[in-house]
C-alpha positions as CSV (number, residue, x, y, z in Angstrom):
1,X,9.5,-11.5,216.5
2,X,10.7,-13.1,213.3
3,X,12.0,-16.5,214.2
4,X,13.6,-17.1,210.8
5,X,15.6,-14.0,211.1
6,X,16.6,-15.0,214.7
7,X,17.7,-18.4,213.6
8,X,19.6,-17.1,210.7
9,X,21.5,-14.6,212.8
10,X,22.3,-17.1,215.6
11,X,23.4,-19.7,213.0
12,X,25.7,-17.2,211.4
13,X,27.4,-16.3,214.7
14,X,27.8,-20.0,215.6
15,X,29.2,-20.8,212.2
16,X,31.7,-18.0,212.4
17,X,32.8,-19.1,215.9
18,X,33.2,-22.8,214.8
19,X,35.3,-21.6,211.9
20,X,37.5,-19.7,214.3
21,X,37.8,-22.5,216.9
22,X,38.4,-25.5,214.7
23,X,41.7,-25.7,212.8
24,X,41.5,-25.7,209.0
25,X,42.6,-28.6,206.8
26,X,46.0,-26.9,206.4
27,X,46.6,-28.4,209.9
28,X,47.9,-31.9,210.3
29,X,46.6,-34.5,209.8
30,X,44.9,-32.6,207.0
31,X,42.5,-35.4,206.0
32,X,41.2,-35.6,209.5
33,X,40.4,-31.9,209.8
34,X,38.9,-31.9,206.3
35,X,36.6,-34.7,207.4
36,X,35.7,-32.9,210.6
37,X,34.9,-29.7,208.8
38,X,33.0,-31.5,206.0
39,X,30.4,-32.8,208.5
40,X,30.3,-29.7,210.6
41,X,29.6,-27.4,207.7
42,X,27.3,-29.7,205.8
43,X,24.2,-27.6,206.4
44,X,23.2,-28.2,210.0
45,X,20.5,-26.0,211.6
46,X,22.5,-25.5,214.8
47,X,19.5,-26.2,217.0
48,X,21.4,-27.3,220.1
49,X,23.8,-24.3,220.2
50,X,20.9,-22.0,219.4
51,X,18.9,-23.4,222.3
52,X,21.9,-22.8,224.5
53,X,22.1,-19.2,223.4
54,X,18.3,-18.7,223.7
55,X,18.3,-20.1,227.2
56,X,21.1,-17.7,228.2
57,X,19.2,-14.8,226.8
58,X,15.9,-15.9,228.4
59,X,17.6,-15.9,231.8
60,X,19.3,-12.6,231.7
61,X,22.0,-12.4,229.0
62,X,21.3,-9.3,227.0
63,X,23.0,-10.5,223.9
64,X,25.2,-13.3,222.6
65,X,28.3,-13.2,224.7
66,X,31.6,-14.4,223.3
67,X,32.1,-16.4,226.5
68,X,29.0,-18.5,225.8
69,X,30.1,-19.5,222.2
70,X,32.7,-22.1,223.1
71,X,30.1,-24.2,225.0
72,X,27.5,-23.6,222.3
73,X,29.9,-24.7,219.5
74,X,31.0,-27.7,221.6
75,X,27.4,-28.9,221.6
76,X,27.4,-28.8,217.8
77,X,30.7,-30.8,217.7
78,X,29.1,-33.5,219.9
79,X,25.9,-33.6,217.8
80,X,27.9,-33.8,214.6
81,X,30.0,-36.6,215.9
82,X,26.9,-38.5,216.8
83,X,25.5,-38.1,213.3
84,X,28.7,-39.3,211.6
85,X,28.6,-42.5,213.7
86,X,24.8,-42.9,213.3
87,X,25.2,-42.9,209.6
88,X,27.8,-45.7,209.6
89,X,26.9,-49.1,208.0
90,X,27.0,-50.8,211.5
91,X,24.4,-48.3,212.7
92,X,21.8,-46.7,210.4
93,X,23.7,-47.3,207.2
94,X,22.7,-44.0,205.5
95,X,24.3,-42.7,202.3
96,X,23.1,-39.1,202.6
97,X,22.8,-36.5,205.3
98,X,21.4,-33.1,204.6
99,X,21.5,-33.8,200.9
100,X,25.2,-34.6,200.9
101,X,27.0,-37.9,200.9
102,X,27.6,-39.1,204.5
103,X,31.1,-38.9,205.9
104,X,32.0,-42.5,205.4
105,X,30.9,-42.3,201.8
106,X,33.3,-39.5,201.2
107,X,36.2,-40.4,203.4
108,X,35.8,-44.1,204.1
109,X,34.6,-45.7,207.3
110,X,37.9,-45.5,209.2
111,X,38.4,-41.8,208.8
112,X,34.7,-41.1,209.4
113,X,35.0,-43.0,212.8
114,X,38.1,-41.0,213.6
115,X,36.5,-37.7,212.6
116,X,33.7,-38.4,215.0
117,X,36.1,-39.4,217.7
118,X,38.1,-36.2,217.2
119,X,35.0,-34.0,217.3
120,X,33.8,-35.5,220.6
121,X,37.3,-35.0,222.1
122,X,37.7,-31.5,220.7
123,X,34.4,-30.5,222.2
124,X,35.7,-31.0,225.7
125,X,39.0,-29.4,224.9
126,X,37.1,-26.3,223.6
127,X,34.9,-26.1,226.7
128,X,37.9,-26.3,229.0
129,X,39.6,-23.3,227.4
130,X,39.3,-20.7,230.1
131,X,41.1,-18.1,227.9
132,X,38.0,-18.0,225.7
133,X,35.6,-17.7,228.6
134,X,37.2,-15.3,231.1
135,X,33.9,-14.0,232.4
136,X,32.8,-17.5,233.5
137,X,33.8,-18.8,236.9
138,X,35.8,-22.1,236.7
139,X,33.3,-23.9,239.0
140,X,30.4,-22.8,236.8
141,X,32.2,-24.0,233.7
142,X,33.1,-27.3,235.4
143,X,29.4,-27.9,236.2
144,X,28.4,-27.3,232.6
145,X,31.1,-29.6,231.3
146,X,30.1,-32.3,233.8
147,X,26.4,-32.1,232.8
148,X,27.2,-32.2,229.1
149,X,29.5,-35.3,229.6
150,X,26.6,-37.1,231.4
151,X,24.1,-36.1,228.7
152,X,26.3,-37.3,225.9
153,X,27.5,-40.5,227.5
154,X,26.3,-43.9,228.7
155,X,23.5,-42.5,230.8
156,X,22.4,-40.1,228.0
157,X,22.7,-40.1,224.2
158,X,25.0,-43.1,223.8
159,X,22.9,-45.2,226.1
160,X,19.7,-44.2,224.3
161,X,21.3,-45.1,221.0
162,X,22.2,-48.6,222.3
163,X,18.7,-49.2,223.5
164,X,17.4,-47.9,220.1
165,X,19.6,-50.4,218.2
166,X,18.5,-53.3,220.6
167,X,14.9,-52.4,220.1
168,X,14.9,-52.9,216.3
169,X,12.6,-55.6,215.2
170,X,11.1,-56.1,218.6
171,X,7.4,-55.6,219.7
172,X,6.6,-52.0,220.4
173,X,6.4,-50.6,223.9
174,X,5.6,-46.9,224.5
175,X,7.4,-46.8,227.8
176,X,10.5,-48.2,226.3
177,X,10.3,-45.7,223.3
178,X,9.8,-42.7,225.6
179,X,12.9,-43.9,227.6
180,X,15.0,-44.4,224.5
181,X,14.3,-40.9,223.2
182,X,14.5,-39.1,226.5
183,X,18.2,-40.1,226.3
184,X,19.0,-40.5,222.6
185,X,17.5,-37.2,221.5
186,X,16.2,-35.4,224.7
187,X,19.3,-35.5,226.8
188,X,21.4,-33.3,224.6
189,X,18.4,-30.9,224.0
190,X,17.9,-30.6,227.8
191,X,21.5,-30.0,228.5
192,X,21.8,-27.4,225.8
193,X,19.2,-25.4,227.6
194,X,20.6,-26.0,231.0
195,X,24.1,-25.1,229.9
196,X,23.0,-21.7,228.6
197,X,21.0,-21.0,231.7
198,X,23.9,-22.1,234.1
199,X,26.4,-19.9,232.2
200,X,24.1,-16.9,232.6
201,X,23.7,-17.6,236.3
202,X,20.0,-18.5,236.1
203,X,17.9,-18.9,239.3
204,X,17.0,-22.5,240.3
205,X,13.3,-21.9,239.4
206,X,14.3,-20.8,235.9
207,X,16.7,-23.7,235.5
208,X,14.0,-26.2,236.6
209,X,11.4,-24.7,234.2
210,X,13.9,-24.9,231.3
211,X,14.7,-28.5,232.2
212,X,11.0,-29.4,232.0
213,X,10.6,-27.5,228.8
214,X,13.6,-29.3,227.4
215,X,12.2,-32.7,228.2
216,X,9.0,-31.9,226.3
217,X,10.4,-30.3,223.2
218,X,13.0,-33.0,223.0
219,X,10.2,-35.5,222.6
220,X,8.4,-33.2,220.2
221,X,11.5,-33.1,218.1
222,X,11.8,-36.9,218.0
223,X,8.1,-37.4,217.2
224,X,8.4,-34.9,214.3
225,X,11.5,-36.7,213.1
226,X,9.6,-40.0,213.2
227,X,6.7,-38.5,211.2
228,X,9.0,-37.0,208.6
229,X,10.7,-40.4,208.1
230,X,7.2,-41.7,207.1
231,X,5.8,-38.8,205.0
232,X,8.5,-36.2,204.6
233,X,9.8,-34.9,201.4
234,X,13.2,-36.6,200.9
235,X,14.4,-33.7,198.8
236,X,13.8,-31.3,201.7
237,X,15.1,-33.7,204.2
238,X,18.3,-34.4,202.3
239,X,18.0,-38.1,203.0
240,X,15.8,-41.0,202.2
241,X,12.5,-41.6,203.9
242,X,11.1,-44.9,205.0
243,X,14.4,-46.1,206.6
244,X,12.8,-46.6,210.1
245,X,10.2,-49.0,208.8
246,X,12.8,-50.8,206.7
247,X,15.0,-51.4,209.7
248,X,12.1,-52.4,212.0
249,X,12.7,-49.4,214.3
250,X,10.4,-48.7,217.1
251,X,8.8,-45.2,216.4
252,X,5.9,-43.2,217.5
253,X,4.0,-43.6,214.2
254,X,4.3,-47.4,214.4
255,X,3.0,-47.5,217.9
256,X,0.5,-44.6,217.9
257,X,-0.3,-44.0,214.3
258,X,0.4,-40.7,212.5
259,X,-2.6,-38.7,213.7
260,X,-2.2,-39.7,217.4
261,X,1.5,-39.0,217.1
262,X,0.7,-35.5,215.9
263,X,-1.8,-35.0,218.7
264,X,0.8,-36.1,221.3
265,X,3.3,-33.7,219.9
266,X,0.8,-30.8,220.0
267,X,-0.1,-31.6,223.6
268,X,3.6,-31.6,224.5
269,X,4.1,-28.2,222.9
270,X,1.3,-26.7,224.9
271,X,2.7,-28.1,228.1
272,X,6.2,-26.9,227.2
273,X,4.8,-23.3,226.6
274,X,3.3,-23.5,230.1
275,X,6.8,-24.2,231.5
276,X,7.9,-20.8,230.2
277,X,5.1,-18.8,231.8
278,X,7.5,-17.4,234.5
279,X,9.7,-15.9,231.8
280,X,9.3,-12.5,230.2
281,X,9.6,-11.5,226.5
282,X,13.2,-12.5,226.4
283,X,12.0,-16.2,226.2
284,X,10.1,-15.5,223.0
285,X,12.6,-17.4,220.8
286,X,12.1,-20.5,223.0
287,X,8.3,-20.2,222.7
288,X,8.5,-19.9,218.9
289,X,11.0,-22.8,218.7
290,X,8.6,-25.1,220.5
291,X,6.1,-24.7,217.6
292,X,8.9,-24.7,215.1
293,X,9.9,-28.2,216.2
294,X,6.3,-29.3,215.8
295,X,5.8,-27.8,212.3
296,X,9.2,-28.4,210.7
297,X,9.4,-30.0,207.3
298,X,13.2,-30.9,207.3
């Protein structure tokens, strides 16, 4: 199959759904909705919602169901909020994201913080809208919401971010680095897959396989990100490179070197593909995405 065509189609569906679900900047307070939309539509690849849709398809959903889209879009809300806050001066202090000025550079720090807060809150409001998801049993939806809350919170992404900040400038430790990124990056990737699978009523064996796959590709995604920060093209990335080294961040290239980092990522991809062996051809997007994460240039 043509992965680029698949990604383009799924991104378009997600973008259209986000545009429907999120009020425009003619709503009040207009500045807040303008800031929320600015970051949401600033060129994101929609990887997490696409993983959610792909997992649902792999476990039995014949096509993108309208009932899956609120959860998929909510995952993008949460991811976008995390990027807005990561870019703030108190965090990574980045001026550009995806080639555009970061939210706090356009709207000021206060409104950027509030836009992130609003996106996180609206994500859960969107997922709780049963009228948009009539085909999904309430108990199933509650399970998905609970898992996403855990993945996004203190025991997942936020906790991983705290450990990442605390590790800056300290001696490298591979176990610590793996733990940081299993939460900071990996938790939301894993739960995106699990959410799609749960919403499509996947079997326990399929759910377990997708969880294992998610842990591995989440780490691949982070290793690739670390490598791109060293040797990526800043014009393709849409942000400056070399920021990890400047901040004394603990990364895979600093601990393993570039070549060993690539080898580790390659090994993880092969293991992740092994996790998908019990799936049929409907999991082809997930198989191709594993290699896409490894080979991406932006």
